C-alpha positions in Angstrom: -11.5 1.6 -14.8 -13.0 5.1 -13.1 -14.6 2.8 -10.3 -11.3 1.2 -9.6 -9.5 4.3 -9.3 -12.1 5.7 -7.2 -12.0 2.5 -5.1 -8.0 2.9 -4.7 -8.4 6.4 -3.8 -11.1 5.7 -0.9 -9.2 2.9 0.7 -6.0 4.9 1.0 -7.7 7.8 2.6 -10.0 5.5 4.8 -6.4 4.0 6.0 -4.3 7.4 5.7 -6.6 8.9 8.1 -6.8 6.8 11.2 -3.7 7.9 12.9 -2.3 11.3 11.7 -2.5 13.0 8.5 -4.7 12.1 6.2 -2.5 12.3 3.2 0.1 9.4 4.1 0.0 6.2 5.4 2.1 5.2 8.8 3.6 2.0 9.5 0.7 0.8 11.2 -1.6 2.2 8.8 0.1 0.3 5.7 0.1 -2.7 8.2 -3.6 -2.9 8.3 -4.3 -2.1 4.7 -2.2 -4.6 3.4 -3.5 -7.3 6.1 -7.0 -6.4 5.3 -7.1 -5.4 1.6 -4.4 -7.3 0.0 -3.9 -10.2 1.9 -3.8 -12.4 -1.5 -1.8 -10.2 -3.4 1.0 -9.3 -0.9 3.3 -12.2 0.2 3.7 -12.4 3.7 0.9 -10.2 4.2 0.4 -11.0 8.1 4.4 -11.0 8.7 5.3 -7.6 10.0 8.9 -7.8 9.5 8.4 -8.9 5.6 5.5 -5.8 5.7 8.3 -3.5 7.4 10.6 -4.3 4.3 8.0 -4.1 1.4 7.2 -0.3 3.1 11.0 0.8 3.4 11.1 -0.2 -0.3 8.2 2.0 -1.3 9.5 5.0 1.3 11.8 6.5 -1.1 12.2 9.5 1.1 12.6 7.3 3.9 10.2 9.4 5.8 8.4 6.7 7.5 5.4 7.3 5.8 3.8 6.4 2.6 2.4 9.0 0.1 -0.2 8.2 -2.4 2.2 8.2 -4.7 4.6 6.1 -3.2 1.7 3.6 -2.1 0.7 3.6 -6.1 3.8 1.7 -6.9 2.8 -1.1 -5.2 -0.7 -1.1 -6.7 1.4 -1.0 -10.1 3.7 -3.8 -9.3 0.7 -5.9 -8.0 -1.4 -4.9 -11.1 1.2 -5.9 -13.4 1.7 -9.5 -11.6 -1.8 -9.9 -11.9 -1.6 -9.4 -15.2 1.3 -11.1 -16.1 3.1 -8.5 -17.1 5.9 -8.7 -14.8 9.2 -9.6 -16.2 
């Protein structure tokens, strides 16, 4: 599991550092990450409106950016669904 965690952290940092703060994902960074890294796990990954809605549902403090903790919610949901743990 350790390599998987390292990969998730590295990918987050790689996308977060593209325009501004390296500790948060902007809207554009999140779009690019989902489109490039999660196209088969996120429904409508190429649909900007759907990704905006997804980001809004994850952005707990409504600041227009995702922290790693906020992003981690998505990873947890996708992993649960992949593993058949979703309700």
